[in-house]
C-alpha positions in Angstrom: 68.8 -31.6 33.0 70.5 -31.2 29.7 69.0 -28.4 27.5 68.9 -30.7 24.5 66.3 -32.8 26.2 64.0 -29.9 27.0 61.5 -31.0 24.3 61.2 -34.4 26.0 60.5 -32.8 29.3 57.8 -30.7 27.7 56.3 -33.7 26.0 56.2 -35.7 29.3 54.4 -32.8 30.9 52.0 -32.5 28.1 51.3 -36.2 28.3 50.6 -36.0 32.0 48.4 -32.9 31.7 46.5 -34.4 28.8 45.8 -37.5 30.9 44.4 -35.4 33.7 42.3 -33.4 31.2 40.9 -36.7 29.8 40.1 -37.9 33.3 38.3 -34.5 33.9 36.3 -35.0 30.7 35.3 -38.4 31.7 34.1 -37.1 35.1 32.1 -34.4 33.4 30.6 -37.0 31.0 29.7 -39.3 33.9 28.0 -36.4 35.8 26.1 -35.3 32.6 24.9 -38.9 32.1 23.5 -39.1 35.6 21.2 -36.2 35.0 17.8 -37.7 34.3 16.3 -34.7 32.6 17.0 -34.6 28.9 17.0 -30.8 28.9 19.3 -28.4 27.0 21.7 -28.3 30.0 22.4 -32.0 29.9 23.1 -31.9 26.1 25.4 -28.9 26.7 27.3 -30.8 29.4 27.7 -33.8 27.2 29.0 -31.7 24.3 31.3 -29.8 26.7 32.6 -33.1 28.0 33.3 -34.3 24.5 35.2 -31.1 23.8 37.3 -31.6 27.0 38.0 -35.2 26.0 39.1 -34.0 22.5 41.5 -31.4 23.9 42.9 -33.8 26.4 43.4 -36.5 23.7 45.2 -34.1 21.4 47.5 -32.9 24.3 48.3 -36.5 25.2 49.0 -37.4 21.6 51.4 -34.4 21.1 53.1 -35.2 24.4 53.5 -38.8 23.4 55.1 -37.9 20.1 57.5 -35.4 21.8 58.4 -37.6 24.7 58.8 -41.0 23.0 59.6 -40.5 19.3 61.5 -37.2 19.4 63.2 -38.3 22.6 64.4 -41.5 21.0 66.0 -39.6 18.1 67.7 -37.3 20.6 69.1 -40.2 22.6 70.4 -41.7 19.4 72.1 -38.4 18.4 73.6 -38.0 21.8 74.9 -41.5 22.5 75.2 -42.9 19.0 73.4 -46.2 19.9 70.8 -47.3 17.4 68.9 -49.3 20.0 67.3 -46.0 21.1 65.8 -45.5 17.7 62.0 -46.1 17.4 62.2 -46.5 13.6 64.7 -46.2 10.9 68.4 -46.7 10.5 71.0 -44.5 12.3 74.0 -45.4 10.2 75.4 -41.9 10.2 
């Protein structure tokens, strides 16, 4: 792998890990919803699941930006083909 595309590799890993964390948060949320008692533990589990979902979503968003958007600009710089660009004009 070329060292210039290391940020894209990191972004892809963050995207995949973020997806797994979101899936874990959904499982925690589902388990918390099946608890019939409305005690403090169920409320804590729901809030914990929401926190896990938030962290996973942020990781996925950062990974998506690094892999797709930054990666497209790196491809354009490397090969000089503007079809790799996500937005903008690469008339350099």
